[in-house]
N, C-alpha and C positions, 0 to 999 in steps of 0.2 A: 518270480522275481527275475530281473535281468540286470546285467552290468550297467546298462544305461541309467538305472535307478540311482546309482551312486554319484552321478554327476561328475565323473572324472574329467580332467582337462582334455582338450582335443588330442594332444599327442598320445596320451595314455589310451583314450577311447579308440583312436585309430589303430594302435598296436594290438589292442584286444580284438578288434574286428578283423584285422589281418590274420590273427591266429585262428580265426574261425569259431570263436566261442561266444556264447550269449548268456548262458545260465550259470550263476555262481553255485558252488557246492555249499553244503550246510555250514561248514566252518567259515567259508568266505562270507556268507550271509550274516553270521553272528559276529565275526571278528572285525570286518572292515569298518562298520559305522563307529565303534569306539576308537579304533585306530585313527580314523580320519579326524576324530575329535581330540586326538593327541592324549588319549588315556593310556596308562600302563595296562598290560594284558598278560594273563596266564592262560595259555592255550594247551589243552589236553586233547590230543588226537593222534591216532595211529598214522603210519605212513600211507600215502596214497589218497588222503582226504582233501588235498588242495591247499595246505597251509602255506606253501611257498608264495602263491599268488595272494593269499590273505594278508601277508605282511609286506610283500614287495610293492603292491599297487598303492596302498596308502603312503608308504615311505617315499616313493617317487613323487606322488602328488605333493607331499610336504616340501620336498626339495625344490620342485618347480615353482613353488609359491613363496620361497624364502631366499634371500641373497646368500652368496658365498660359494659360487661355482668354482670348482677346482680344488677345494679343500675337503678333507675327509669329514663328512657330516653324518654318514650312516655306516655303522659297523655291524656286520653280521658274522657271528662265530658259529662254525660247524665242526663236527668231530672228525670228518673224513675228507680226503682230497676229492673223492668222487662227488660227495654231497656239495662241497664248496664249488666245484666246477659246474654242477647242475644248477645251483642257485644263481651263479654268475651268468650262465648261459641264458636262463630265463630273464634275468634282470636286463641283459643286453637287448633282448627282444622287446622289452617294454620301453626302454629308453632310446630306441633306435631313431625316433623322430624328435629327440631333444639334444641338447648340447652336454648332457650329463655323461660322465664316464665311470665305469666300474672296473674292478680288477679282482681276480681270485688269487689269494696268497696262501701257499702251502709248501711243505717240504717235498723232497724228492726231485726237485728241479733247481736250476741255478737261482741263487738269491739276488744277484746283482741286477738281473733283468727286471725283477719285481721292484727293486728299489728305484731303478731308473723310471719305470712307469709311474710309481707313486710320486716321484720328484716332478714329473711332467704335469701332474695334477689329476687327481681322481676324486669323485664325490662319494662313491660307495665302495667299501672294501668288504669282501667276503673272505674270511680267513679261518684257517685251522690255528688253534691256540699256540702250538709250539713255534711255528715259523713267524707268526705275528709277534710273539714275545721276543724272538731273536732279532727281528728288524727293529722292534721298539727299543731293545737294549743297545742297538747300534746307533740310536738317535736318528734313524732314517725315516721315521714316520711320526707325524704330529697328530695326536688324537684329542687335542684340546678343543676342537670345534665340533666333536661328535655330539649330536643332539638326539640320535636314535640308535639304541643298542638292541640287537636281536640275538638271542641265544636259541639256536635251533637244535633239536634232538639233545636236549640237556641231559636226559638220563643216559644216553650213549656216551656223552662226554664224561660223565661220572664213571661209567664202566671202563673207559680208557684212561682214567686217572688224570683228567685234565683240570679238575676243579682248582687245585693250587695255582696253575697257570692263569686260569680265568680270573681268580681273585687278584693276581698281580696286574693283569690287564685293566681290571676295574679301577685300580688306583691311579691309572694314567688318564682316566676319563673325567670330564667335568661333572660336578655334582648334580647339576640340573639337566635332565635329559628324559626322553621317553624310553621306557624299558619294556621289552617283550621277551617272554620266556615260553618256548614251545617244548613239549615233552610228551612222549607216549605213555609214560608211567610217572609216578611221583614218589620215589623212595625218599626217606627222611632227609638225606643230604641235599637233594634237589629242592625239597620243600624249604629247607633252611636257607638255601641260596636265594630262592624266589622271595622269601620274606625279607631278606637283607636288601635286595635291589629294587623290588617292586613297590611303588607308592600307590596305595589304595587301588589295586588293579581290578579290572574287569576280568572275570573268569569265564572262559568258553570251553565247554567240554563236549566233544563229539565222539561218542563211542570209543573212548580211550581204551586201548588194549583189548578191543573186541575184534572178532574176525570180520573180514569183508564178506557181506552177504552174498555177493555174486561169485564166490569161490566154493567149489565142491571139495570135500576132503575125504581121501581114501587111504587105506592102509594095506600094505603087503607085509606079511610076516615072512622073513627070509633070513637065511644064515648069512653071516658077514661075508663069507667067501663067494656067495652067489649073487651079491648085490649088483656087481658089474654086469653079469649076464642078464639079470632082470632088466636093468636099464637099457642095455643094447637091444633086448627083445622088444621093449616098449617103444623105443625110438624107431625101430624097424616096422612094427605092426600097427602103431597108433598114429593118429593125426596130431603130431606134436610139432607145431610150426616154429615156435620160438620157446626154448626150454632153458630155464635157469636151474642149475643143479647145485645144491649146497653140500659141502663136505666139512668135516671137522678140522682137518689140518691142511696147511699149505702144501705139504708134500703130496697128500692124497689128491688135492685139486689138480696139481700139475700132472701127476701120474695118470689120473683118470682121463683128463683132457687129451693127453698125448696118446693113450691107448685108443680112445674113441676116434681121434684123427687118423691113426694108423689103420683103423678098421673101416675107414671110408666115411665117417661122419664129419660134418663141418662143425668142428668143436674147437674151443680155445678156453683158457683159464684166466681168472682174475684173482690174484692173491698177493700177499704182502711182499713176497720176494721179488716181484717184478719192479722194474724202474717205472717212474710215473709215465714216461712216454709209452712203454709197453702196455701198461694198464689202460691208458687212454685209447691206444690202438685196439685192444681187445674189446673195450666197451663200445667204441665207435663202430667196429666191425659187426658186433652183435646188434646194435641199433639199426644198421643199414641192411641187415639180413645176410651179410657175408658169412656169418656163423649162425647155425641153427641151435647150437648148444653152448652155453656159457657155464663153466664149472667154477664155482666161487666159494671162498670162505665167507664167514659172517662180516668181513670187511665191506661186502657189497650189500648187505641186508638193508641198509638205510641210505645207500648212496646211488642206487640205480633208479632212474626214471625212464623206463621203456614201457610204453603203454601196450605194446603188442605182445607181451609175454603171455603165451597160452598156457604154459605149465610151469609150476615150481616143483622140483623133486628134492625131497629131503633124503639124499643118499645116506647121510648120517643125521639123526635127530639132533636138534640143538640142546643146550643145557636146561632151558626153562620153557614153560608154556608161552610166556611173553615173547621170547625170541622166536618161537614158532609162528606167532601171530605176525611179527615183523617180517619174517621170511615170506610167508604165504601172501602177505599184502602186496607183494611185487606183481601178482597177477590179479585179474578181475578188476582192473582199474578203468576209470573214465567210462562207465556204463558198459563195460565189457564183461564177459564171463570168463572164468578160468578154472584150472584144476590144480589142486595141491596133492601130490603123490608122495607118500612117505614109505620108506623101507625100514621096518622095525624088526629087531631081534628079540628073543625071549627076555634078554636083560633090560629091555626098554619098557616092560609092562607098567611099571610105576609111573614113568614119565608119560606114557600114552594115556593113562587114566587122568593125569593132570591136564594134559592137552584137551582131552575130550570134555573135561569140566569147563575149560575156557571156551569151548565150542558150543556148550549147552547141548551136547548130544554126541553119540558115538560116530566115529568115522566109519565110512562104508568099508567093510572087509572084502578083500579080493584075494582069490587064490593065486599063488605064485605059479606061473605057467611051467609045466614040467620040462619044456624044451628051452627054458632060459639058461639052465646050466650048460646044456649042449651048445647053446648059442655062444656062451663065453668061451668054452673050450675050443670051438671051431675057430674063434678069433684069437686064441692063445691068451685069453685074459680071464683068469679066475679070481683075481684080486689078491693072490697070495704074495705078490711082490710089494704090497703096500705096507708101510710102517704102521705098527699098531698105534691107535690113538689112546685116549684115556678111557677106553672101554668101547665096546661095539655099540653103536647107536644106529637106528634106522627108522623107517617110517612107513608111509602109506602111498596109495596110488588112487587114480581116479579114471572114470570113463572119459573118453575124449569129448570135449565140449567146444563149441565155437567160441572164438574170441572176437566176434564181430561186434562193432558198436551198436547200441540201441538207437532209437530214433532221436533221443535228446542229446544235444552236444553240451557238455559241461566243461568248466575250466578245472581240470583235475590235477594240476601241478602241485 
C-alpha cells in the first residue's frame, strides 16, 4: 500500500512526497480510512508506530475541504511540551503548501506571544492541558468551532494528573465533533474517558505496549556506584552514534551529563528543571548531532522523535515494564535497528523478570567489563556524588548494531 492510495489533496500529497515517504505504517493503514470518513477512533499503539501522521493527515484533509479558515477547528492535546512541539513541527510540514496555520501552546514560555498568535488566526492548536486551560480561562481562545479533538498519549496524561483539566476543556467544546483518543495502554480511567467522549468508535490496535521488533535488549548487572564507569567505558569502546540515557531523577540527569561533558563526551541533559528554551536547545542539538549523548528523565520518553537514535541506555530502570517499552521504543524506528542497554542492580531482579515477560524472552546477559570501574576512577566519577533515588535501579546493554535504514522508506512519525 502507498500513500497515493488514500487520494489526499494535492497540497498534502506534495508535502508527503517532499518528505520522501511512500509507504504508510500499519497504524496509518488501519486508522486513516475511518478518519477520512469522519469516524471516532480509539488507537492503541506504542510510540514510534507512526500515529502522528495517522491523525494529522486526515485532519488537514478535512480542514482543506471545509470552510472556516483562521478559526480553531482542530484541537490536539498532548501531555508534554516536547510532544506538543513535535506534533506541531510535523503539522507545519504537512500544511506548508496551504493557507492553514498551526500553533503549539504550552507552559514554560511567555503566554502573551501565544495569545497574540491565536488572535491573529490559527486553524490547528496543539496544546498541553495546563496552558490551554489558562488561556481559555483568560477568554483568549474560542473553542466553539472545534470539530476535531485529538487526545494523544492519553495514558501519560493520566500519569501526569491531567484528566481533571481535560474534562474542564471538554466542557468548552461543541457537542458535535470528531473525537480521537490515542494511548499506548488502557488503564481504567482512560477507558472511562474514552467511553465518555467517543461515539461508536473504530478501534485500531497495533502491538500496544509491545516491544519494537528491531531493537535488541541486553542487561548488565552492576553495582550502583559503578554505573557511570560502565557507561563511559561503553561510550568509549562501542559504536554508539546517538545515545539516549534515562535516569530516575532530574538531579542525576544533570549531574551525569555534566560529568560526561567534563570527561570529553559530547553530552547534554533534558530534564524538568530546565527552561523551555534550554530544553529545546538540548533536543535540537541532539537531533543535529552536536551532542552524541542526551541524558534525560522520563519526561522525554514520549516526546522525542529522533530517528537516528542508535542506543537507549537505562542508567536507572523505570518503575514498570510498560515504561521500559516506551523508553526503548525511542530506538529502532523507521525500519532502523537499535540497541537497548540496561544497567541492573540486585535489587532490580523482580522488575527485570517483569520486563522480560513483556519482551517474551530473556534479555541477553553481558558481563560488566572489569576496567569500567577504573575508567570511572580515572575520570574522577564513581557516582558517589549523586543523590540517592527511590532505590537503585538499573538495566542492561547490548552489542553494537547498525542504525542504518532498510530498503523500504516508511512514514514513521
